[in-house]
C-alpha positions in Angstrom: -74.2 81.1 99.4 -70.5 80.8 99.5 -68.9 78.2 97.3 -66.9 76.6 100.3 -70.1 75.6 101.8 -71.1 73.4 98.7 -69.3 70.3 99.7 -70.7 70.6 103.2 -74.2 71.0 101.9 -73.9 67.9 99.6 -72.8 65.9 102.5 -75.5 67.0 104.8 -78.1 66.3 102.1 -76.8 62.9 101.4 -76.7 62.2 105.1 -80.3 63.1 105.4 -81.3 61.0 102.5 -79.5 58.0 103.9 -81.0 58.4 107.4 -84.5 58.6 105.9 -84.0 55.7 103.7 -82.7 53.7 106.6 -85.5 54.6 108.7 -88.2 53.7 106.2 -86.8 50.6 104.7 -88.4 47.3 105.8 -86.0 45.2 107.9 -88.1 42.1 107.4 -91.1 40.8 105.5 -94.0 41.2 108.0 -96.5 38.2 108.4 -99.5 38.3 106.3 -101.8 39.1 109.2 -99.8 42.1 110.3 -101.4 45.5 108.7 -98.8 47.6 107.0 -99.0 51.3 107.8 -97.0 53.9 106.6 -95.2 55.9 109.2 -93.6 59.3 109.1 -89.9 59.7 109.6 -88.4 62.2 111.9 -84.7 63.2 111.4 -82.9 65.3 114.0 -79.8 67.2 112.7 -77.2 68.8 115.0 -75.3 71.5 113.2 -73.2 74.5 113.9 -75.0 77.8 114.2 -73.2 79.3 111.1 -75.0 76.7 108.9 -78.4 77.8 109.4 -79.0 79.5 106.2 -77.5 76.7 104.1 -79.4 74.0 106.1 -82.7 75.9 105.7 -82.3 75.5 101.9 -81.3 71.9 102.2 -84.3 71.2 104.4 -86.7 72.8 102.1 -85.3 70.8 99.1 -85.2 67.5 101.1 -88.8 67.8 102.3 -90.1 68.4 98.8 -88.7 65.0 97.7 -89.6 63.1 100.9 -93.2 63.8 101.9 -94.2 62.6 105.3 -90.7 63.2 106.8 -90.0 65.8 109.3 -86.6 67.5 109.8 -85.7 69.2 113.1 -82.4 71.3 112.9 -81.0 72.0 116.2 -78.3 74.7 115.9 -75.6 75.3 118.4 -71.9 74.9 119.2 -70.3 71.9 117.4 -68.0 71.2 120.5 -71.1 71.0 122.7 -72.8 68.8 120.2 -69.8 66.5 120.3 -70.0 66.1 124.0 -73.9 65.6 123.8 -73.4 62.9 121.0 -70.8 61.1 123.0 -73.3 61.0 126.0 -76.1 59.6 123.7 -78.0 62.7 122.5 -80.6 61.5 119.9 -79.3 63.1 116.9 -79.4 61.3 113.3 -77.0 63.6 111.5 
């Protein structure tokens, strides 16, 4: 893996961790009568196609430490992703 990708890989890994933590963190204490169930977390990542190999490694490492989480990596053009995100595309990272 090229050394130039290392900072980007670290940022992507941290972003996925933050998204997972935000989606699983409780927002309020539920009433005593509400059953607590563990739900899985799904993270959608939009990334440029040339990051595929780096993101495959990041995803594998992330999933080992975050059981119950699924990561969907959508590859494409960053310019197209920018337009889609501006229009409300459902990407987390």
